[in-house]
C-alpha positions as CSV (number, residue, x, y, z in Angstrom):
1,M,-48.5,42.3,67.2
2,K,-50.0,39.3,65.5
3,L,-52.0,39.9,62.5
4,T,-54.8,37.5,60.4
5,L,-55.9,38.4,56.8
6,A,-58.6,36.2,56.4
7,I,-59.0,36.4,52.5
8,P,-62.2,34.5,50.7
9,S,-62.9,32.7,47.6
10,L,-58.1,33.2,47.9
11,N,-57.7,29.2,46.2
12,L,-59.7,27.8,43.0
13,D,-61.0,25.1,42.7
14,E,-59.7,21.6,42.0
15,D,-60.9,21.2,38.2
16,E,-60.2,25.2,37.1
17,A,-57.4,26.1,35.5
18,R,-54.3,27.3,36.8
19,I,-53.2,31.5,36.5
20,P,-49.5,32.0,35.4
21,L,-48.6,34.8,39.1
22,N,-46.3,37.2,39.6
23,L,-46.5,37.2,43.8
24,S,-43.1,37.1,44.9
25,A,-43.4,38.2,48.6
26,F,-47.0,35.6,48.7
27,N,-44.8,32.3,47.1
28,T,-41.8,33.6,49.9
29,M,-44.1,33.3,52.6
30,L,-45.7,30.4,51.2
31,R,-42.8,28.4,50.9
32,Y,-41.4,29.2,54.2
33,G,-44.8,29.8,56.2
34,T,-46.5,26.4,58.3
35,L,-49.8,25.7,56.4
36,H,-52.7,24.1,58.1
37,R,-55.6,22.6,55.8
38,Q,-58.8,22.4,56.6
39,R,-61.5,22.9,54.4
40,C,-64.9,25.9,55.6
41,A,-67.6,26.7,53.9
42,P,-67.9,30.2,52.8
43,S,-71.0,31.2,55.8
44,S,-68.7,29.6,58.7
45,F,-65.4,31.3,57.6
46,Y,-67.7,34.6,57.5
47,A,-69.1,33.5,61.0
48,R,-65.6,32.7,62.6
49,Y,-64.4,36.6,62.0
50,L,-67.2,38.6,61.9
51,W,-69.9,38.6,64.6
52,C,-70.6,36.5,67.8
53,G,-74.0,35.0,68.8
54,E,-76.9,34.4,66.3
55,L,-77.1,35.9,63.2
56,A,-80.8,36.8,63.4
57,E,-81.0,37.7,66.7
58,N,-78.9,40.2,66.7
59,A,-80.6,41.3,63.8
60,A,-83.6,41.5,65.9
61,K,-81.9,43.1,68.8
62,D,-80.5,45.9,67.1
63,L,-84.3,46.7,65.1
64,N,-85.0,46.3,69.1
65,M,-87.6,43.8,67.9
66,P,-88.3,40.7,69.6
67,S,-86.3,37.6,68.8
68,E,-88.3,34.1,68.9
69,A,-89.4,33.6,65.7
70,V,-86.8,35.5,62.5
71,A,-85.6,34.9,59.7
72,L,-83.4,36.1,57.0
73,A,-83.9,37.0,53.3
74,S,-81.5,38.3,51.1
75,P,-82.7,39.4,47.4
76,V,-80.6,38.0,44.8
77,W,-80.0,37.0,41.3
78,Q,-81.0,34.7,39.5
79,K,-80.6,33.6,35.5
80,M,-82.2,29.8,35.0
81,G,-81.2,27.3,32.8
82,M,-81.6,23.8,31.9
83,H,-80.3,22.6,34.9
84,Q,-79.5,25.1,37.9
85,A,-79.7,28.6,38.0
86,N,-76.6,31.3,37.8
87,V,-77.2,33.4,41.5
88,L,-75.3,37.2,41.7
89,T,-75.9,37.6,45.4
90,A,-77.3,40.6,47.3
91,E,-74.1,42.7,48.2
92,Y,-73.2,42.8,44.4
93,L,-76.6,44.1,42.8
94,D,-76.1,47.9,43.7
95,I,-80.0,48.2,46.0
96,G,-80.6,51.3,47.3
97,K,-81.6,52.0,50.8
98,G,-85.6,53.7,49.3
99,E,-85.6,50.1,46.9
100,A,-85.2,47.6,50.1
101,E,-87.5,49.9,52.1
102,R,-90.4,49.8,49.5
103,L,-89.5,46.4,48.4
104,C,-89.9,45.3,52.4
105,F,-92.9,47.1,53.0
106,D,-95.0,46.3,49.7
107,L,-93.5,42.3,50.7
108,S,-95.0,43.0,54.3
109,E,-98.7,43.6,53.1
110,F,-98.6,40.9,50.8
111,Y,-98.4,38.6,53.1
112,R,-100.4,39.9,56.0
113,D,-102.6,37.3,55.9
114,I,-99.8,35.1,57.3
115,S,-98.6,37.9,59.8
116,W,-94.6,37.6,58.3
117,H,-92.9,41.5,58.6
118,F,-90.5,42.7,56.0
119,T,-87.5,45.0,57.2
120,P,-84.4,45.9,55.9
121,I,-81.1,45.5,58.1
122,L,-79.2,47.1,54.9
123,P,-80.4,47.2,51.3
124,E,-78.7,44.1,51.3
125,L,-80.0,42.2,54.1
126,W,-83.6,41.6,55.5
127,L,-85.3,40.8,58.4
128,I,-88.7,38.0,58.7
129,S,-90.0,38.4,62.1
130,M,-93.5,35.6,62.1
131,Q,-96.0,34.4,64.6
132,R,-93.4,31.2,65.0
133,P,-90.4,29.8,63.9
134,Y,-89.9,27.7,60.8
135,R,-87.6,24.9,60.3
136,W,-86.6,25.0,56.7
137,G,-82.9,23.7,56.8
138,A,-82.0,26.5,53.6
139,K,-78.6,26.8,53.3
140,P,-76.8,30.7,54.1
141,V,-76.9,32.6,50.9
142,L,-73.6,32.6,51.0
143,D,-72.6,28.8,50.2
144,L,-74.6,29.6,47.1
145,G,-71.6,29.7,44.8
146,G,-72.8,31.3,42.1
147,L,-75.0,28.4,41.1
148,L,-78.0,27.4,43.0
149,G,-78.7,23.8,41.7
150,A,-81.1,20.6,42.9
151,D,-78.7,20.1,45.3
152,D,-79.6,23.5,47.7
153,Q,-83.7,22.8,47.5
154,P,-84.5,23.1,51.7
155,D,-85.0,20.6,54.3
156,G,-87.1,19.3,57.5
157,E,-90.6,20.1,58.3
158,D,-91.3,23.3,57.4
159,A,-90.1,22.9,53.6
160,V,-92.8,22.7,51.9
161,T,-93.5,26.0,53.3
162,W,-90.1,27.9,52.1
163,L,-90.8,26.4,48.2
164,R,-94.2,28.0,47.9
165,V,-92.9,31.6,49.5
166,Q,-89.4,31.0,47.5
167,T,-91.7,30.8,44.4
168,E,-95.1,33.6,45.6
169,I,-92.2,35.7,45.9
170,Q,-90.7,35.2,42.7
171,M,-93.5,36.3,40.7
172,W,-94.6,39.2,43.0
173,L,-91.0,40.6,42.1
174,A,-91.0,40.3,38.2
175,A,-94.0,42.6,38.4
176,H,-92.9,45.0,40.9
177,P,-92.3,48.6,39.9
178,V,-88.6,48.2,41.7
179,N,-87.7,45.6,38.7
180,H,-89.3,48.1,36.0
181,D,-86.7,50.8,37.2
182,R,-84.1,48.5,37.9
183,R,-84.5,47.3,34.2
184,K,-85.2,51.1,32.6
185,R,-81.1,51.4,34.5
186,G,-79.7,48.6,33.2
187,L,-79.7,47.6,36.6
188,P,-79.6,43.4,37.6
189,E,-83.3,42.7,38.8
190,L,-84.0,41.6,41.9
191,N,-85.8,38.2,40.8
192,G,-85.4,36.4,43.7
193,L,-85.4,36.3,47.4
194,W,-83.1,33.9,49.6
195,L,-84.8,32.3,52.7
196,W,-82.9,30.9,55.2
197,D,-82.0,30.5,58.9
198,G,-80.1,32.3,60.9
199,L,-76.0,32.1,61.5
200,N,-74.2,31.5,64.7
201,G,-70.4,33.4,64.7
202,G,-67.2,32.9,66.9
203,G,-66.1,36.8,66.6
204,Q,-64.4,37.2,70.0
205,G,-64.2,40.8,70.0
206,G,-60.1,42.6,69.0
207,T,-60.6,45.0,65.8
208,V,-61.8,43.6,62.5
209,F,-61.0,46.0,59.6
210,A,-63.9,44.9,57.3
211,D,-65.8,47.1,54.5
212,T,-68.2,44.0,53.5
213,V,-71.6,44.1,54.4
214,W,-71.3,40.9,56.8
215,S,-69.5,42.8,58.9
216,R,-72.4,44.9,60.3
217,F,-72.5,43.4,63.3
218,H,-69.2,43.4,64.9
219,P,-69.0,45.0,67.9
220,N,-65.2,46.6,66.7
221,R,-65.4,47.3,62.9
222,R,-62.9,50.1,61.2
223,S,-63.0,50.5,57.5
224,L,-60.5,48.3,55.8
225,P,-57.3,50.4,54.5
226,D,-56.6,49.7,50.9
227,S,-52.9,49.4,51.9
228,F,-51.0,47.9,54.4
229,R,-49.0,51.6,55.0
230,A,-52.4,53.0,55.6
231,Y,-53.6,50.3,58.2
232,A,-49.9,50.5,59.9
233,E,-50.7,54.1,60.2
234,T,-53.7,53.0,62.1
235,A,-52.9,50.4,64.3
236,A,-49.8,52.8,65.6
237,H,-53.2,54.6,68.0
238,L,-55.0,51.2,68.9
239,P,-54.5,49.1,72.2
240,D,-55.3,45.7,70.9
241,T,-52.6,43.3,70.1
242,H,-54.3,40.9,67.7
243,H,-56.0,42.5,64.2
244,I,-57.3,41.1,61.0
245,L,-58.6,42.1,57.9
246,F,-61.5,40.9,56.6
247,M,-61.1,40.7,52.4
248,D,-62.8,40.1,50.4
249,D,-62.4,41.2,46.8
250,L,-62.3,37.7,45.7
251,R,-65.7,36.9,46.4
252,L,-66.7,38.1,42.8
253,S,-64.5,36.3,41.1
254,G,-65.2,33.1,42.5
255,L,-68.8,33.5,41.9
256,T,-68.5,34.9,38.4
257,G,-65.2,32.8,37.8
258,D,-63.5,35.9,36.4
259,R,-59.9,35.2,36.1
260,E,-58.8,38.6,35.3
261,R,-60.0,39.5,38.3
262,Y,-59.1,37.4,40.2
263,A,-54.8,38.2,39.1
264,S,-55.8,42.0,39.2
265,V,-56.5,42.1,42.5
266,L,-53.8,39.1,43.4
267,Q,-51.3,40.9,41.3
268,Q,-52.8,44.5,43.5
269,W,-52.1,42.7,47.0
270,E,-49.0,41.8,46.0
271,E,-47.8,45.6,45.6
272,R,-49.3,46.8,48.6
273,W,-50.1,44.1,51.3
274,F,-47.5,40.6,50.8
275,A,-44.8,42.7,50.4
276,P,-44.8,45.0,52.9
277,L,-45.5,42.3,55.4
278,Y,-43.0,40.0,54.4
279,E,-40.7,43.3,55.2
280,A,-42.9,43.6,58.8
281,V,-42.1,40.3,59.5
282,R,-38.9,40.0,59.0
283,T,-37.6,43.0,60.8
284,G,-40.3,41.5,63.6
285,K,-42.9,44.2,63.6
286,I,-45.1,41.2,63.3
287,K,-44.6,38.7,65.6
288,R,-47.3,36.5,63.9
289,L,-49.0,36.5,60.3
290,D,-51.7,34.0,59.5
291,I,-53.6,34.0,56.1
292,S,-56.5,32.0,56.4
293,T,-59.3,31.2,54.0
294,D,-61.9,29.0,52.8
295,G,-63.0,26.1,50.0
296,L,-62.8,23.2,50.0
297,N,-58.9,24.1,49.9
298,G,-59.2,26.1,52.7
299,G,-56.6,26.5,55.8
300,T,-54.3,29.0,56.9
301,L,-50.8,29.7,56.8
302,T,-48.6,31.2,59.7
303,F,-45.0,32.3,59.0
304,T,-42.9,34.6,61.2
305,A,-39.8,35.7,62.0
306,A,-38.0,32.0,62.3
307,D,-39.7,30.6,60.1
308,R,-36.9,32.0,56.9
309,W,-34.4,30.1,58.6
310,K,-35.8,27.0,56.9
311,F,-34.0,27.0,53.9
312,W,-34.1,23.3,52.8
313,R,-37.9,24.1,51.4
314,G,-38.5,24.1,48.4
315,T,-39.2,27.3,46.3
316,R,-43.3,27.1,45.5
317,N,-45.3,29.2,43.3
318,F,-48.9,30.1,43.5
319,D,-51.0,29.9,40.6
320,G,-54.5,29.7,42.7
321,I,-53.6,26.7,44.4
322,W,-51.7,26.3,47.7
């Protein structure tokens, strides 16, 4: 059995203060395992594990729509500053199905003259079908990273159209009844819509355990268990021998800078995941464990039972960067 833990936002940025953590089992695996560093954008990391092929085309086919001229749209909340905007993406905005359907219907009416039609794939992810393909180099919404600055503007021959539509939609959303209702309920407004091109994924089947909205198109997805014990009970009845656990609970703390949440999640994982995983590798129940992450300090830590005999390696204490 080979097991991969795919953990977005595991490492802090280089310029962030380190955090005291008590991760005995994780530190042991970090000490004896083999670390292959590889920088990886969040969007590429998600695409590596969670879907195969072009995301927008997958969505169009799932909705029985033509896939020749489609783009993706993701609602966002943004707060403007002097030189940049703070951004939270849709998966953290508690968007209801009815809200998404109402906004997509009304946006389709608003853009009837240019034949843009908006369809919610999920409340957090919408598809735009158009008369012709538009060419804009807008980065995937997964790469916004909590801040939106001048460098995040699109390029390409249709960049001017993208900027015009973005501004129009912001003004349109500000006056929409859905946002009036969200303000009354104390929810963040959906005051922006990020338009972006599709993203090719490299997922190649096998069983993925994931709860993120981005796993919607994986052909063999199961819910993520809350502990290794719960996972092991399910895995015992599965025929394949390589499973991926996509654990993205750290992503929100990465977007917001919430270090207390970051430390709390890791301490819970030490008890529920890292300690029993170390024991499972030590006893041979798992032949190989890979722990992968994204970002500037991304890469993969590989740990096997034989690695435990590399006694000459010094102690490692994870404090936010491996």
